[in-house]
C-alpha positions as CSV (number, residue, x, y, z in Angstrom):
1,X,-52.3,-13.6,28.1
2,X,-48.4,-13.3,28.2
3,X,-46.7,-11.4,30.7
4,X,-43.7,-10.2,28.4
5,X,-43.9,-6.5,27.5
6,X,-43.9,-5.6,24.0
7,X,-41.1,-3.1,24.4
8,X,-38.9,-6.0,25.6
9,X,-39.3,-8.4,22.5
10,X,-36.4,-8.1,20.0
11,X,-37.6,-6.5,16.7
12,X,-34.4,-8.0,14.6
13,X,-36.3,-10.5,12.3
14,X,-33.7,-13.1,12.5
15,X,-33.9,-13.0,16.5
16,X,-35.4,-16.0,17.9
17,X,-38.1,-15.7,20.5
18,X,-40.3,-17.8,22.8
19,X,-43.5,-18.5,22.5
20,X,-44.8,-15.8,25.2
21,X,-43.1,-13.1,23.4
22,X,-44.5,-14.3,20.1
23,X,-48.1,-14.1,21.7
24,X,-47.6,-10.6,22.9
25,X,-46.5,-9.7,19.3
26,X,-49.7,-11.3,17.9
27,X,-51.8,-10.2,20.6
28,X,-53.3,-13.9,21.0
29,X,-52.8,-16.5,23.8
30,X,-49.7,-19.0,24.0
31,X,-52.1,-21.6,23.2
32,X,-52.9,-19.9,19.8
33,X,-49.1,-19.6,18.9
34,X,-48.8,-23.2,19.5
35,X,-52.0,-23.9,17.3
36,X,-50.4,-21.8,14.5
37,X,-47.5,-24.1,14.9
38,X,-49.4,-27.2,14.7
39,X,-51.2,-26.1,11.6
40,X,-48.0,-25.0,9.7
41,X,-48.6,-21.3,9.9
42,X,-45.6,-20.5,12.0
43,X,-42.5,-22.6,11.7
44,X,-41.1,-23.4,15.1
45,X,-37.5,-24.8,16.2
46,X,-36.9,-26.7,19.3
47,X,-33.7,-26.2,21.4
48,X,-31.4,-29.0,21.2
49,X,-31.8,-31.2,24.2
50,X,-34.7,-29.5,25.8
51,X,-38.6,-29.0,25.1
52,X,-38.6,-25.1,24.5
53,X,-39.8,-24.1,21.4
54,X,-38.6,-20.9,19.6
55,X,-39.9,-18.9,16.4
56,X,-38.2,-16.2,14.6
57,X,-39.2,-12.8,15.0
58,X,-39.7,-12.3,11.4
59,X,-42.0,-15.3,11.0
60,X,-44.1,-14.0,13.8
61,X,-44.1,-10.4,11.7
62,X,-45.2,-12.3,8.6
63,X,-48.2,-13.5,10.3
64,X,-49.2,-9.7,10.7
65,X,-48.8,-8.7,7.3
66,X,-51.7,-6.7,5.7
67,X,-53.7,-8.5,3.2
68,X,-54.0,-7.1,-0.2
69,X,-57.0,-5.5,-1.4
70,X,-58.7,-6.0,-4.8
71,X,-60.7,-2.9,-5.6
72,X,-63.0,-0.6,-3.7
73,X,-65.3,-1.9,-1.0
74,X,-68.8,-1.2,-1.5
75,X,-68.6,-0.8,-5.4
76,X,-71.0,-3.3,-7.6
77,X,-70.7,-3.9,-11.0
């Protein structure tokens, strides 16, 4: 798991963060974050002239959005 503390990860949705920080926010491994990027679930940006990837904090937060419910659980027609 990433070693970045969650309280040190920027909360501004437009802020670019590294993959280790994204992993902390999502409570997954960095490998899972890379898989989300490869699957198109998380947009990523490569820094000019480098190999480091960055993601927007808002895009990371969007992965945490609650799923809408469509009725009461446990009821039948």
